[in-house]
FIVOGU-163819 format. One record per residue (C-alpha): residue number from 1; x, y, z. Coordinates in nm, 4 decimals. Example, Ala and Ser with C-alpha at 12.3 -4.5 7.8 and 13.67 -1.06 7.14 Angstrom:
1,1.2300,-0.4500,0.7800
2,1.3670,-0.1060,0.7140
This chain:
1,-2.6539,1.4976,-0.9768
2,-2.4448,1.2597,-1.1828
3,-2.6200,1.3876,-1.4950
4,-2.8576,1.6675,-1.5869
5,-3.0500,1.6422,-1.9139
6,-3.1465,1.9979,-1.9884
7,-3.4330,2.1344,-2.1979
8,-3.5876,1.8070,-2.3163
9,-3.9448,1.7536,-2.4274
10,-4.0487,1.4743,-2.1915
11,-4.2813,1.2013,-2.3205
12,-4.3105,1.0169,-1.9924
13,-4.4482,0.6809,-2.1099
14,-4.8029,0.7288,-1.9803
15,-4.9430,0.8564,-2.3101
16,-5.0195,1.1949,-2.1550
17,-4.9156,1.5243,-2.3097
18,-4.5423,1.5818,-2.3359
19,-4.3887,1.8754,-2.1525
20,-4.0576,2.0640,-2.1326
21,-3.8345,1.9799,-1.8387
22,-3.4860,1.9168,-1.7125
23,-3.4239,1.5673,-1.5764
24,-3.1627,1.4876,-1.3141
25,-3.0089,1.1434,-1.2786
26,-2.8221,1.0220,-0.9707
27,-2.6896,0.6766,-0.8877
28,-2.8741,0.5142,-1.1765
29,-3.2159,0.6592,-1.1017
30,-3.4226,0.9590,-1.1999
31,-3.3700,1.1971,-0.9109
32,-3.5513,1.5133,-1.0223
33,-3.7794,1.6402,-1.2985
34,-3.8565,2.0076,-1.3568
35,-3.6578,2.3265,-1.3860
36,-3.3225,2.2375,-1.2330
37,-3.1038,2.5417,-1.1693
38,-2.7997,2.3418,-1.0620
39,-2.5709,2.1426,-1.2864
40,-2.4476,1.7875,-1.2706
41,-2.1165,1.6125,-1.3164
42,-2.2319,1.5823,-1.6761
43,-2.4856,1.7847,-1.8674
44,-2.6640,1.6993,-2.1924
45,-2.8224,1.9768,-2.3947
46,-3.1502,1.8154,-2.5034
47,-3.3197,2.1163,-2.6650
48,-3.5094,1.9894,-2.9694
49,-3.5001,1.6299,-2.8423
50,-3.7663,1.4083,-2.6878
51,-3.6748,1.2287,-2.3660
52,-3.8614,0.9005,-2.3264
53,-3.8330,0.5876,-2.1140
54,-3.6105,0.3227,-2.2705
55,-3.7998,0.1081,-2.5175
56,-3.9016,-0.2493,-2.4324
57,-3.8849,-0.5083,-2.7094
58,-4.1670,-0.7427,-2.6115
59,-4.0677,-1.0073,-2.8653
60,-3.6938,-1.0564,-2.9152
61,-3.4766,-1.3419,-3.0382
62,-3.1461,-1.2234,-2.8912
63,-3.1114,-1.5295,-2.6657
64,-2.7587,-1.6037,-2.7912
65,-2.6789,-1.2650,-2.9474
66,-2.6523,-1.1011,-2.6049
67,-2.3898,-1.3595,-2.5093
68,-2.1988,-1.3347,-2.8371
69,-2.1939,-0.9655,-2.9107
70,-2.1091,-0.7059,-2.6455
71,-2.1901,-0.4277,-2.8936
72,-2.5448,-0.5373,-2.9839
73,-2.6113,-0.2099,-3.1647
74,-2.8969,-0.3844,-3.3421
75,-3.1080,-0.3046,-3.0362
76,-2.9097,-0.0479,-2.8385
77,-2.9072,0.1976,-3.1298
78,-3.2883,0.1762,-3.1525
79,-3.3298,0.2930,-2.7935
80,-3.4149,-0.0542,-2.6673
81,-3.3091,-0.0964,-2.3048
82,-3.4920,-0.4245,-2.2310
83,-3.5649,-0.7303,-2.4445
84,-3.8012,-1.0180,-2.3636
85,-3.6416,-1.3495,-2.4656
86,-3.7505,-1.7156,-2.4657
87,-4.0088,-1.6499,-2.7350
88,-4.2251,-1.8758,-2.9530
89,-4.1940,-2.1739,-2.7213
90,-3.8334,-2.2582,-2.8127
91,-3.5192,-2.1484,-2.6329
92,-3.2281,-2.2873,-2.4390
93,-3.3592,-2.3267,-2.0830
94,-3.4732,-2.5411,-1.9138
95,-3.2998,-2.8247,-2.0989
96,-3.1361,-3.1613,-2.0569
97,-2.8581,-3.2808,-2.2864
98,-3.0746,-3.4414,-2.5602
99,-3.3197,-3.1501,-2.5635
100,-3.0433,-2.8906,-2.5890
101,-2.8991,-3.0644,-2.8938
102,-3.2407,-3.0834,-3.0608
103,-3.3343,-2.7233,-2.9831
104,-3.0014,-2.5945,-3.1127
105,-3.0686,-2.7647,-3.4457
106,-3.4374,-2.6717,-3.4575
107,-3.3790,-2.2981,-3.4153
108,-3.0398,-2.2645,-3.5808
109,-3.2173,-2.0493,-3.8385
110,-3.3076,-1.8035,-3.5613
111,-2.9830,-1.7926,-3.3666
112,-2.7167,-1.9911,-3.5494
113,-2.5865,-2.3278,-3.4372
114,-2.4455,-2.1963,-3.1108
115,-2.1055,-2.3557,-3.1718
116,-1.9508,-2.0297,-3.0508
117,-2.1443,-2.0284,-2.7216
118,-2.0573,-2.2120,-2.4006
119,-2.3890,-2.3684,-2.2950
120,-2.2862,-2.3963,-1.9318
121,-2.6410,-2.3711,-1.7953
122,-2.9402,-2.6036,-1.7938
123,-3.1991,-2.4092,-1.5915
124,-3.3740,-2.0759,-1.6385
125,-3.1887,-1.9366,-1.3399
126,-2.8599,-2.0587,-1.4831
127,-2.9290,-1.8835,-1.8138
128,-3.0208,-1.5557,-1.6410
129,-2.7056,-1.5808,-1.4303
130,-2.5071,-1.6361,-1.7501
131,-2.6453,-1.3117,-1.8939
132,-2.5379,-1.1286,-1.5788
133,-2.1817,-1.2552,-1.6029
134,-2.1510,-1.2267,-1.9819
135,-1.8417,-1.0774,-2.1414
136,-1.6033,-1.1409,-1.8601
137,-1.8520,-1.0571,-1.5874
138,-1.9295,-0.7120,-1.7245
139,-2.2870,-0.7971,-1.8241
140,-2.4675,-0.7485,-2.1545
141,-2.5543,-0.4589,-2.3837
142,-2.9173,-0.4266,-2.2736
143,-3.1432,-0.5714,-2.0050
144,-3.3257,-0.8987,-2.0650
145,-3.6306,-1.0771,-1.9245
146,-3.7164,-1.4382,-2.0051
147,-4.0235,-1.6492,-2.0795
148,-4.0269,-2.0222,-2.0055
149,-4.0536,-2.1824,-2.3539
150,-4.3386,-2.4340,-2.3501
151,-4.2125,-2.6264,-2.6534
152,-3.8744,-2.6783,-2.4904
153,-4.0459,-2.7899,-2.1700
154,-4.2524,-3.0422,-2.3663
155,-3.9405,-3.1659,-2.5438
156,-3.7724,-3.2271,-2.2079
157,-4.0619,-3.4463,-2.0964
158,-4.2103,-3.6056,-2.4115
159,-3.9416,-3.5474,-2.6709
160,-4.0692,-3.4580,-3.0188
161,-4.3695,-3.6936,-2.9909
162,-4.7113,-3.6021,-3.1281
163,-4.9350,-3.7451,-2.8586
164,-5.1234,-3.6348,-2.5480
165,-4.9225,-3.6061,-2.2286
166,-4.9978,-3.8508,-1.9484
167,-5.0922,-3.7227,-1.6049
168,-4.7392,-3.7872,-1.4799
169,-4.5896,-3.6073,-1.7806
170,-4.8200,-3.3096,-1.7355
171,-4.7203,-3.2881,-1.3705
172,-4.3537,-3.2917,-1.4664
173,-4.4103,-3.0111,-1.7187
174,-4.5937,-2.8137,-1.4524
175,-4.2930,-2.8552,-1.2208
176,-4.0514,-2.7353,-1.4894
177,-4.2646,-2.4268,-1.5541
178,-4.2890,-2.3574,-1.1802
179,-3.9122,-2.3903,-1.1419
180,-3.8591,-2.1472,-1.4279
181,-4.0981,-1.8975,-1.2726
182,-3.9255,-1.9327,-0.9350
183,-3.5937,-1.8673,-1.1111
184,-3.7290,-1.5314,-1.2289
185,-3.9053,-1.5898,-1.5621
186,-4.1810,-1.3378,-1.6300
187,-4.4149,-1.5864,-1.7968
188,-4.4369,-1.8664,-2.0527
189,-4.4301,-1.8634,-2.4323
190,-4.5609,-2.1067,-2.6922
191,-4.5035,-2.1548,-3.0613
192,-4.8204,-2.3323,-3.1694
193,-4.7159,-2.3622,-3.5334
194,-4.3751,-2.4962,-3.4223
195,-4.3033,-2.8483,-3.3039
196,-4.3066,-2.9866,-3.0439
197,-4.5099,-2.7138,-2.8728
198,-4.7905,-2.7367,-3.1271
199,-4.8546,-3.0971,-3.0256
200,-5.0058,-2.9713,-2.6978
201,-5.3833,-2.9659,-2.6612
202,-5.5737,-2.6739,-2.5190
203,-5.6247,-2.8701,-2.1976
204,-5.2502,-2.9256,-2.1627
205,-5.1800,-2.5570,-2.2178
206,-5.4433,-2.4666,-1.9582
207,-5.2647,-2.6800,-1.6980
208,-4.9393,-2.4921,-1.7594
209,-5.1075,-2.1507,-1.7721
210,-5.2573,-2.2156,-1.4315
211,-4.9034,-2.2457,-1.2953
212,-4.7964,-1.9236,-1.4667
213,-5.1001,-1.7428,-1.3235
214,-5.0148,-1.8600,-0.9737
215,-4.6807,-1.6806,-1.0004
216,-4.8285,-1.3618,-1.1447
217,-4.6774,-1.4173,-1.4889
218,-4.8301,-1.4007,-1.8345
219,-4.8775,-1.6390,-2.1256
220,-4.7344,-1.5297,-2.4608
221,-4.8499,-1.7564,-2.7448
222,-4.7574,-1.7590,-3.1096
223,-5.0969,-1.9142,-3.1680
224,-5.2045,-2.1924,-3.4032
225,-5.2585,-1.9878,-3.7195
226,-5.2024,-1.6426,-3.8635
227,-5.3614,-1.7548,-4.1906
228,-5.6588,-1.9864,-4.2445
229,-5.8436,-2.0116,-3.9146
230,-5.6573,-1.7160,-3.7622
231,-5.9646,-1.5786,-3.5839
232,-6.0425,-1.9193,-3.4352
233,-5.6815,-1.9447,-3.3184
234,-5.7036,-1.6057,-3.1491
235,-6.0360,-1.7052,-2.9932
236,-5.8764,-2.0209,-2.8511
237,-5.6099,-1.8165,-2.6732
238,-5.8620,-1.5651,-2.5398
239,-6.0720,-1.8543,-2.4127
240,-5.7652,-1.9933,-2.2376
241,-5.7150,-1.6611,-2.0588
242,-6.0771,-1.6587,-1.9455
243,-6.0606,-2.0223,-1.8296
244,-5.7348,-2.0034,-1.6346
245,-5.7262,-1.6415,-1.5207
246,-5.3777,-1.6166,-1.6663
247,-5.2748,-1.2841,-1.8165
248,-5.2382,-1.3138,-2.1939
249,-5.0035,-1.1372,-2.4338
250,-5.0619,-1.2164,-2.8017
251,-4.7302,-1.2435,-2.9845
252,-4.6712,-1.0565,-3.3127
253,-5.0449,-1.0177,-3.3496
254,-5.1423,-0.9820,-3.7115
255,-5.3697,-1.1232,-3.9822
256,-5.1750,-1.2575,-4.2792
257,-5.2314,-1.4171,-4.6202
258,-5.4926,-1.3263,-4.8802
259,-5.7875,-1.4625,-4.6830
260,-5.7240,-1.2149,-4.4002
261,-5.6766,-0.8900,-4.5884
262,-5.8803,-0.6179,-4.4186
263,-5.9914,-0.8420,-4.1310
264,-5.8010,-0.6782,-3.8447
265,-6.1257,-0.5192,-3.7144
266,-6.2653,-0.8699,-3.6568
267,-5.9615,-0.9580,-3.4457
268,-5.9901,-0.6339,-3.2503
269,-6.3601,-0.7015,-3.1854
270,-6.2645,-1.0383,-3.0313
271,-6.0031,-0.8637,-2.8217
272,-6.2428,-0.5919,-2.7044
273,-6.4959,-0.8560,-2.6059
274,-6.2401,-1.0341,-2.3891
275,-6.1299,-0.7078,-2.2296
276,-6.4923,-0.6171,-2.1557
277,-6.5296,-0.9549,-1.9822
278,-6.2386,-0.8688,-1.7547
279,-5.9616,-1.0666,-1.9229
280,-5.6094,-0.9270,-1.8855
281,-5.4894,-0.9127,-2.2469
282,-5.2183,-0.7236,-2.4339
283,-5.0464,-0.7802,-2.7670
284,-4.7411,-0.6788,-2.9647
285,-4.6674,-0.6246,-3.3314
286,-4.3908,-0.5038,-3.5624
287,-4.4548,-0.2263,-3.8205
288,-4.3815,-0.4291,-4.1337
289,-4.5831,-0.6600,-4.3576
290,-4.3524,-0.9608,-4.4229
291,-4.2995,-1.2280,-4.1615
292,-3.9762,-1.4127,-4.0898
293,-3.9106,-1.7680,-3.9722
294,-3.7195,-2.0805,-4.0643
295,-3.7904,-2.2586,-4.3905
296,-3.8430,-2.5816,-4.1971
297,-4.1204,-2.4190,-3.9921
298,-4.3475,-2.4154,-4.2989
299,-4.3599,-2.7960,-4.3156
300,-4.6476,-3.0023,-4.1713
301,-4.6143,-3.0894,-3.8038
302,-4.6208,-3.4644,-3.8669
303,-4.2982,-3.4329,-4.0644
304,-4.1183,-3.2995,-3.7549
305,-4.2228,-3.5794,-3.5188
306,-3.9164,-3.7318,-3.3563
307,-3.7106,-3.4152,-3.3876
308,-3.4778,-3.2515,-3.6419
309,-3.2911,-3.5676,-3.7435
310,-3.6186,-3.7476,-3.8079
311,-3.7334,-3.4554,-4.0246
312,-3.4125,-3.4686,-4.2293
313,-3.4632,-3.8417,-4.2835
314,-3.8171,-3.7828,-4.4089
315,-3.6975,-3.5119,-4.6471
316,-3.4341,-3.7502,-4.7844
317,-3.6945,-4.0194,-4.8536
318,-3.8594,-3.9603,-5.1913
319,-4.2036,-4.0966,-5.1074
320,-4.2263,-3.9121,-4.7749
321,-4.0966,-3.5922,-4.9322
322,-4.3776,-3.6179,-5.1886
323,-4.6299,-3.6323,-4.9027
324,-4.4734,-3.3235,-4.7462
325,-4.4957,-3.1451,-5.0792
326,-4.8642,-3.2324,-5.1159
327,-4.9353,-3.1031,-4.7643
328,-4.7535,-2.7783,-4.8422
329,-4.8770,-2.7042,-5.1909
330,-5.2253,-2.8549,-5.1964
331,-5.3657,-2.9058,-4.8477
332,-5.2025,-2.6122,-4.6694
333,-4.9693,-2.7353,-4.3963
334,-5.0320,-2.6409,-4.0349
335,-4.6754,-2.5077,-4.0286
336,-4.7774,-2.2657,-4.3053
337,-5.0912,-2.1602,-4.1168
338,-5.3224,-2.3855,-4.3167
339,-5.2586,-2.1944,-4.6411
340,-5.1106,-2.3637,-4.9509
341,-4.7621,-2.2202,-4.9906
342,-4.6966,-1.9682,-5.2662
343,-4.3234,-2.0096,-5.3249
344,-4.3067,-1.6668,-5.4889
345,-4.3706,-1.5111,-5.1468
346,-4.0839,-1.7021,-4.9791
347,-3.7483,-1.5197,-4.9853
348,-3.4295,-1.6692,-4.8450
349,-3.2956,-1.4417,-4.5686
350,-3.0064,-1.6495,-4.4398
351,-2.8397,-1.9875,-4.4417
352,-2.6608,-2.1767,-4.1701
353,-2.3872,-2.2912,-4.4058
354,-2.2115,-2.0092,-4.5933
355,-2.1757,-2.2427,-4.8909
356,-2.5436,-2.1791,-4.9643
357,-2.5315,-1.8022,-4.9209
358,-2.5871,-1.7489,-5.2944
359,-2.9549,-1.8263,-5.2295
360,-2.9904,-1.5247,-4.9982
361,-3.2179,-1.2555,-5.1375
362,-3.3803,-1.4877,-5.3917
363,-3.7382,-1.6143,-5.3996
364,-3.7729,-1.9912,-5.3970
365,-3.8661,-2.1386,-5.7333
366,-4.0521,-2.4385,-5.5959
367,-4.0524,-2.7480,-5.3793
368,-3.7469,-2.9209,-5.5188
369,-3.5252,-2.6212,-5.4531
370,-3.6742,-2.5810,-5.1032
371,-3.6223,-2.9512,-5.0259
372,-3.2629,-2.9474,-5.1472
373,-3.1877,-2.6377,-4.9401
374,-3.3439,-2.7862,-4.6270
375,-3.1276,-3.0967,-4.6631
376,-2.8034,-2.9282,-4.7645
377,-2.8334,-2.6552,-4.5006
378,-2.9555,-2.8992,-4.2332
379,-3.2650,-2.6913,-4.1542
380,-3.0581,-2.3774,-4.0915
381,-3.2297,-2.1632,-4.3573
382,-3.4232,-1.8513,-4.2604
383,-3.6885,-1.6988,-4.4865
384,-3.9048,-1.3914,-4.5219
385,-4.2695,-1.4558,-4.6073
386,-4.4269,-1.1665,-4.7958
387,-4.7842,-1.2336,-4.6835
388,-4.8906,-0.9339,-4.4706
389,-5.1265,-0.6403,-4.5259
390,-5.0528,-0.2771,-4.4417
391,-5.4132,-0.2011,-4.3442
392,-5.4079,-0.4764,-4.0825
393,-5.0728,-0.3565,-3.9475
394,-5.2010,-0.0008,-3.8986
395,-5.5320,-0.1020,-3.7428
396,-5.3706,-0.3313,-3.4859
397,-5.1033,-0.0834,-3.3759
398,-5.3738,0.1700,-3.2856
399,-5.5305,-0.0532,-3.0221
400,-5.5125,0.0612,-2.6613
401,-5.3409,-0.2589,-2.5393
402,-5.0841,-0.2700,-2.8207
403,-4.7098,-0.2806,-2.7511
404,-4.4059,-0.2968,-2.9776
405,-4.2130,-0.6154,-3.0466
406,-3.9530,-0.6570,-3.3186
407,-3.9603,-1.0374,-3.3508
408,-3.6085,-0.9585,-3.4689
409,-3.4054,-1.2527,-3.5961
410,-3.0472,-1.1234,-3.6049
411,-2.8924,-1.4309,-3.7641
412,-2.8477,-1.4665,-4.1390
413,-2.6953,-1.2738,-4.4258
414,-3.0074,-1.0707,-4.4993
415,-3.2311,-1.0534,-4.1909
416,-3.5694,-0.8871,-4.1768
417,-3.5175,-0.5098,-4.1329
418,-3.7456,-0.5177,-3.8295
419,-3.4515,-0.6547,-3.6263
420,-3.2620,-0.3271,-3.6639
421,-3.5487,-0.0876,-3.7309
422,-3.8763,-0.1588,-3.5493
423,-3.8691,0.1194,-3.2885
424,-3.7423,0.4111,-3.5004
425,-3.9746,0.2922,-3.7792
426,-4.2725,0.3335,-3.5470
427,-4.1573,0.6857,-3.4574
428,-4.0472,0.7996,-3.8022
429,-4.2943,0.6318,-4.0358
430,-4.6094,0.5825,-3.8280
431,-4.5875,0.8915,-3.6054
432,-4.4165,1.1656,-3.8053
433,-4.4985,1.0680,-4.1648
434,-4.8378,0.8976,-4.1414
435,-4.9817,1.0207,-3.8108
436,-5.1221,0.6781,-3.7262
437,-5.0216,0.7369,-3.3637
438,-4.9377,1.0532,-3.1752
439,-4.5837,1.0745,-3.0469
440,-4.6958,1.0400,-2.6853
441,-4.9180,0.7403,-2.7639
442,-4.6383,0.5683,-2.9516
443,-4.3880,0.6194,-2.6690
444,-4.6396,0.4637,-2.4278
445,-4.6814,0.1642,-2.6608
446,-4.3037,0.1167,-2.6618
447,-4.2261,0.1777,-2.2936
448,-4.4857,0.2301,-2.0228
449,-4.7362,-0.0249,-2.1459
450,-4.4891,-0.3129,-2.1892
451,-4.3308,-0.2349,-1.8511
452,-4.6771,-0.2628,-1.6956
453,-4.7324,-0.5995,-1.8643
454,-4.4000,-0.7177,-1.7203
455,-4.5050,-0.5812,-1.3783
456,-4.1858,-0.3819,-1.3453
457,-4.2240,-0.1475,-1.0474
458,-3.9520,0.1011,-1.1440
459,-3.9154,0.0990,-1.5221
460,-4.1103,0.2231,-1.8209
461,-4.1871,0.5791,-1.7089
462,-3.9974,0.9053,-1.6700
463,-4.0745,0.9430,-1.3022
464,-3.8709,1.0322,-0.9960
465,-3.7291,0.7220,-0.8299
466,-3.7488,0.5124,-1.1455
467,-3.4419,0.3595,-1.3061
468,-3.2749,0.5902,-1.5528
469,-3.3310,0.3702,-1.8576
470,-3.3828,0.6532,-2.1050
471,-3.3713,0.7390,-2.4737
472,-3.3294,1.0806,-2.6363
473,-3.4431,1.1119,-2.9965
474,-3.5044,1.3877,-3.2489
475,-3.8716,1.3732,-3.3559
476,-3.7856,1.5548,-3.6801
477,-3.5283,1.3030,-3.8016
478,-3.5756,0.9726,-3.6180
479,-3.6023,0.6928,-3.8745
480,-3.5062,0.3332,-3.9342
481,-3.1910,0.2952,-4.1387
482,-3.2546,-0.0715,-4.2109
483,-3.4163,-0.1692,-4.5397
484,-3.4783,-0.4970,-4.7183
485,-3.1704,-0.4249,-4.9309
486,-2.9523,-0.3111,-4.6369
487,-3.1131,-0.4667,-4.3284
488,-2.8308,-0.4004,-4.0830
489,-2.8111,-0.0230,-4.1322
490,-2.8517,0.1568,-3.8007
491,-3.1219,0.4177,-3.7333
492,-3.0844,0.7935,-3.7416
493,-3.2080,1.0547,-3.4968
494,-3.1380,0.8651,-3.1713
495,-2.8261,1.0265,-3.0249
496,-2.8393,0.9061,-2.6631
497,-2.9507,0.5897,-2.4834
498,-2.8946,0.5255,-2.1130
499,-2.9336,0.2177,-1.8946
500,-2.9187,0.2771,-1.5186
501,-2.7967,0.6275,-1.5958
502,-2.4991,0.5054,-1.7993
503,-2.4579,0.5978,-2.1647
504,-2.4999,0.2939,-2.3874
505,-2.5244,0.5232,-2.6913
506,-2.3705,0.8702,-2.6803
507,-2.3776,1.1182,-2.9659
508,-2.5103,0.8429,-3.1910
509,-2.2270,0.6015,-3.1213
510,-2.2135,0.2852,-2.9157
511,-2.0029,0.3201,-2.6025
512,-1.8231,0.0293,-2.4350
513,-2.0727,0.0287,-2.1460
514,-2.2343,-0.3065,-2.0630
515,-2.5092,-0.2013,-1.8230
516,-2.7570,-0.4747,-1.9153
517,-2.8615,-0.7339,-1.6584
518,-3.1309,-0.9960,-1.6250
519,-3.4653,-0.8536,-1.5148
520,-3.6409,-1.1140,-1.3049
521,-4.0033,-1.1525,-1.2099
522,-4.1105,-0.9575,-0.9050
523,-4.2212,-1.2119,-0.6448
524,-4.5967,-1.2676,-0.6606
525,-4.7922,-1.5588,-0.5212
526,-4.6590,-1.9161,-0.5500
């Protein structure tokens, strides 16, 4: 054996009872489980520790971070061994030159401008290849899978236009999605409160989902509202799954704003009804109440038509800016989930331009300050929205098809603590302190269940023959270190993390190992 992990309590990712065992690792895979009398080239004394499959972050925004930062302790230190990128319908492949420029500006608040990244790819396959040869060909910190971003696809074909697609345009979008799936994407994402993806009708989305289904992938929508009309928005996505036969994964599933307090059971009833009808549905959530997005995302969709430069021009025009303000504060903009904005709930988390960093950590005082910041920071501002409800968070995480997803935006001076804390927060707060989930259930939510959604044949379980993507944590001390005041503090109680049997974290410290690679869709159909 290359490695023997001795005396661990194994939570194998199935949700079944944990058990004591030694685990042997050889050539990157789990070679033996049980009482192992022999030693290995290396031995880890795991008495008092839980051995679990590496955690899968089902909703990550590390699309550029994995290329920038070989350390990437934000995720590695949490026990994350695989991230799913290309989320919320906006990412950097597939693109043409105009679309790349627009997307870089539109999501600068998520990932920065990208001025420090060589965008030497244009296709999904090119991006996945770039991950594999990152950091001088050594690879990346953790593994990564990718979703074809529907908003980016629409931008490539229609630009930032708010109109129905023609038959020829729909066919071209279908081809782009098919090419992305053939390149190894695991599915398709949408951001249906983000332009230009939100301009798509249900019929247009159904056409694209049919392509995804043909390749055995899944559809992952940030649906049309998490506020007013949230249940109808969820119902639309569940109806799409029934209509197209496409597997569905509901992104950062929650019920926010005052009108949805205590209404998680209504969402779960919709979900159970779809599951009873035979729909293939899962969801993810993060164990925190605030949300996080760009400040520009709150604006009405009509203000974004034509792309980021057109939005900036509208903000600079007094009369048009007054219309935007009315939509935000009186009507309830579709970008703000149909709910009139309460500026006291909007906290600046980061700015693109360091000259505006003095705003970070402050709540916005009103429209004029928000407008000025949008213009001066060229849409690069990230915000927290304090609009969630703890009861909803707990109810949703208990569901049998729930998985964990950080929705972690790493960019900005004061990011949401979920980026650095989601997985240990589940284990420390919601398992040990509150007992919302058992330890074995929680491990399954964070490993085996997401691996099954991704259709990974050899990841997500502690099982002989599976890849040795593993995490060892202390159930007595595991906890998120990140807080709203210190959001980049690393977790405690997670001493060892392995990818393909190589130590990414050892004795609580990041090693120089770059074992991460792209994880591509297992061939199905076509």
